[in-house]
Every structure is written in C-alpha cells, then in structure tokens.
C-alpha positions as CSV (number, residue, x, y, z in Angstrom):
1,X,81.0,101.4,111.0
2,X,82.0,101.7,107.4
3,X,85.6,102.8,107.8
4,X,88.3,100.6,106.2
5,X,90.4,98.7,108.7
6,X,93.4,101.0,108.0
7,X,91.3,104.0,109.0
8,X,90.3,102.6,112.4
9,X,91.8,103.1,115.8
10,X,93.4,100.2,117.6
11,X,90.5,99.9,120.0
12,X,88.1,99.9,117.1
13,X,90.1,97.1,115.4
14,X,90.1,95.1,118.6
15,X,86.3,95.5,118.9
16,X,86.0,94.3,115.3
17,X,88.2,91.3,115.9
18,X,86.0,90.4,118.9
19,X,82.8,90.7,116.8
20,X,84.3,88.5,114.1
21,X,85.3,85.9,116.5
22,X,81.7,85.9,118.0
23,X,80.2,85.6,114.5
24,X,82.5,82.6,113.7
25,X,81.6,80.9,116.9
26,X,77.9,81.4,116.4
27,X,78.0,80.3,112.8
28,X,79.1,76.9,114.2
29,X,76.4,76.9,116.8
30,X,78.9,76.8,119.6
31,X,78.5,78.3,123.1
32,X,81.5,80.1,124.6
33,X,81.9,77.1,126.9
34,X,81.9,74.7,123.9
35,X,84.5,76.8,122.1
36,X,86.6,77.1,125.2
37,X,86.6,73.4,125.9
38,X,87.6,72.6,122.3
39,X,90.3,75.2,122.3
40,X,91.7,74.2,125.7
41,X,91.1,77.6,127.2
42,X,88.9,79.1,129.9
43,X,85.4,80.4,128.9
44,X,86.3,83.8,130.3
45,X,89.2,83.9,127.8
46,X,86.7,83.4,125.0
47,X,84.4,86.0,126.4
48,X,87.3,88.6,126.7
49,X,88.4,87.8,123.2
50,X,84.9,88.4,121.8
51,X,84.8,91.7,123.6
52,X,88.0,92.7,121.9
53,X,89.8,92.7,125.3
54,X,93.2,92.2,123.8
55,X,93.3,88.5,123.3
56,X,96.8,87.0,122.9
57,X,97.8,85.5,119.6
58,X,97.7,81.9,121.0
59,X,94.0,82.5,122.0
60,X,93.2,83.7,118.5
61,X,95.0,80.7,116.9
62,X,93.2,78.2,119.1
63,X,89.8,79.8,118.4
64,X,90.5,79.9,114.6
65,X,91.4,76.3,114.7
66,X,88.2,75.4,116.5
67,X,86.2,77.4,114.0
68,X,87.9,75.8,111.0
69,X,89.4,79.1,109.9
70,X,93.1,78.7,110.7
71,X,93.9,79.4,107.1
72,X,93.0,83.0,107.8
73,X,96.5,83.4,109.2
74,X,97.9,83.1,105.7
75,X,96.2,86.4,104.8
76,X,97.0,87.9,108.2
77,X,100.7,87.2,107.9
78,X,101.6,85.9,104.4
79,X,104.7,83.9,103.9
80,X,107.6,86.1,102.8
81,X,108.4,85.8,99.2
82,X,111.8,85.8,97.7
83,X,112.4,88.6,95.2
84,X,113.9,87.7,91.8
85,X,116.9,89.9,92.7
86,X,117.5,87.9,95.9
87,X,117.5,84.7,93.8
88,X,120.1,86.2,91.4
89,X,122.3,87.3,94.2
90,X,122.1,83.9,95.9
91,X,123.0,82.2,92.6
92,X,126.0,84.4,92.2
93,X,127.2,83.7,95.7
94,X,126.8,80.0,95.0
95,X,129.2,80.3,92.0
96,X,132.1,81.9,93.9
97,X,130.9,85.5,93.3
C-alpha cells in the first residue's frame, strides 16, 4: 500500500505497525518466543502485536527496547518545546510582572 500514513484508516495503521514490529524482530533473527522472553511478555502477546491486534503501549515499548529501537519513541511523541513567547512571559513573571 502506497498511501501516506495520514491517509490510512486506523485498522490499516495497526496492520502496518504489526508488520513493522515483525520486520524488526526478524532483522534481529529472533523468534516470537525469544522476543517475548526478553520483553517479559507472553509469546501470544507478541503474535497479536505483529498482527496489529491493538497492542498496548507497554507492549510496544518493551518490544522496541528488545529490538534496540526505543529511540523511535522520540519521533512518535517528541518532547514538547517551549516557545520563545513562553520564555518571555515566564521571564516577566519572574521579575514581578
């Protein structure tokens, strides 16, 4: 499927997530059982995640850690940046304003 992620339905995105998790696991030559053991979860949980069967965030975090890709969360949910105007307002409040 060549649709951008923003053009996909929720089920299509979940399926893509599962496929990406599968590719990550296989790129490390791990079985589902290996990944599950290292992540501290059940093998069926890995299987369901790889099918896109609505894995919870903790499952995704644990699998990303096992696959050495935890930094992907920085792109997923980047740290909030402080705007220059917020800095100015905060500075003014600090000076009795």
